[in-house]
Structure formats: C-alpha cells, structure tokens
N, C-alpha and C positions, 0 to 999 in steps of 0.2 A: 502493500500499500503507500502508495507518494505522498499522500494528503491524509490528512484528518478526515474524519467520519464531516466533523462541524464543518470543515472547510468546502466538502463535498454537497453536505447539504444547502448552504449556503447559497453555494453556486447554481445547482438545482432550483434552488426558489427564484433565486432572480432570473435565472431563463426563461424558469416558466410565466413569470408576468413580464418577460420582452418579446417573449414570441409565442404565438398564439399556431393554432394548426392550421396549415395550408403557407405559413411563411417561406419562404425561401432563404437557405445557408449558403453563398456563395462562397467556394473552399480555390486556394491555389497552392501551389504545391511549390516550396520553395527550396526545397534539395531532397534529391535521392542519391542513396546509397552508394560505391560503388555495386557492389555484390547487387542491386534492385531489390532487397528482402525488406527494406526497408526506405520512409521517405518522411518530410515537415510538411504538415499539411495547416496553412493559415485558413481559421473561420472567418467568413465577416458577415453581416448584415445590412443591406442597403435599405433607410427606411429616410422619408422626406428628402432625398437628393444629396443626402449626405451618409457615409458609412462606418462601422464599429466595426473593431477586429475584436471580437469576443472569444480566442481563442484559448487564453490560458482559461477562461470562465469553461470553457469547452472539454477544457485539459482536466480541469479538477473534478468535473462531473460524471467522467468518465474512468478518472481514476490513470491519466493518461499522462506521460514526461512531455516536455515542453522542451525544446529543442531551442538553449541559448546562443547561438549564433543565427540562426533561422528565425526566431521570432512564430514558429507553427510546431505545432503538436505533434509529434514522434509518432508513427504508425509504422507497425508492420506486418510483412502480408507482401505480396506480389498474385498476378495473374486474376484480381479482379478491382472494381474501380473504388478506390481506396478512400475515394473523397464524399461516394455515397455511402460506403460501410461507414463511415463515421458520423454522415448526420442520420443514419440509418438509427447507429446507436446512439447519439444523443436525444432522437426520437421517443427512440421505448423506456430510457432513462426518463426522458420529460411526462409521458404517458405510459405507465407499465399496463394498465388494468385496461387501455386502451384510449380513442378517442369519436368526439359526436363529431358524424359528418357535417361540410360546410357546404353542401350545395355542389352545384355544375363544377368549382373548380377545385374539389375536393380530392387531396391527393393520394388516398387510399388505395391501394393495390386490389382491392374488391373489387373496385372499379370494373377496372384492365380486366379481371376473371368474371364479369357476368351478371353484378351487381347494377342494376341500373337505378336505384332506387338513393335518391337525391334528397328527401326527407331526411329531418333529424333522426339518425340512429346510430349506434356503438358501430364502429370499426374496433375489432379486440387487436389488431395490430400496431401497438401504439409508434411503432419505427417507422410506416409510412405517415405518421402524421407531418412532417416538414419537406420540404421540398430541398433539392440540392440542383445548383449550377457552377459549375467551372467557370472562373477569370480567366 
C-alpha cells in the first residue's frame, strides 16, 4: 500500500464530487519504459475551457505510484489500452455498486450489448461510468 486508507478515502471523496457519470477523463502518456511493460499516464479533466490535472488524486484513489519525473501515474502492463484501463478502474472505485443511467449519452457497456433502455435504471458495472479520451 502506497497511501493510507485516509488518503485514499479523501481522494475518492473529492473525485466523487468532481466527476459525474458520463464525464470525460483525458489521458496522456508521458513516458514508456524501454521494455514497454510500464508507462506513465497523466489524467486530466477539461471543464469550462480550462483543464485540471487529477493524476495525483487518481493515483491515490487507485493506490498507484506517481512517476516523479513525468507527473504521471505509473501503470504496469501492455497489450491493451492502459488509459482506458486506468479510467475504468477509477470508475469502478467511484461507483463499486454501479451507477444510474444518464440517458442517451450514457457510457455504460450495457447499451452496446443490446440494452436500449435509456430511462433511469441501475448499471451494475461502475467501471463504465466515466468516458476516456487520449490527448
């Protein structure tokens, strides 16, 4: 464990207030290791034409290390979209019990898999509550 339970809880509380289902998290790779097995990813939110780097809060919420040279979250692994994986894990940490459908722009994978009900109902996988886009 890299952070105390209090630090993790504080970060989750702040992010839960700052982010709502359907919000976009922008990701940037700032460094890739020589082996390609790890990378540093920064996470940002853009609202009202201004951006905010939330990498430190996301790292604390997910109990991941920060890359002190590049300001990104150190993420291990390869062979998949690690930016999506980071945002998915954040969504799941924020909404472990799921989230309520937000309508036509709902990012839940249920809608891709045949659920055409956009009325308020519970999506059980909170990992899909947030959207991700590379910058």
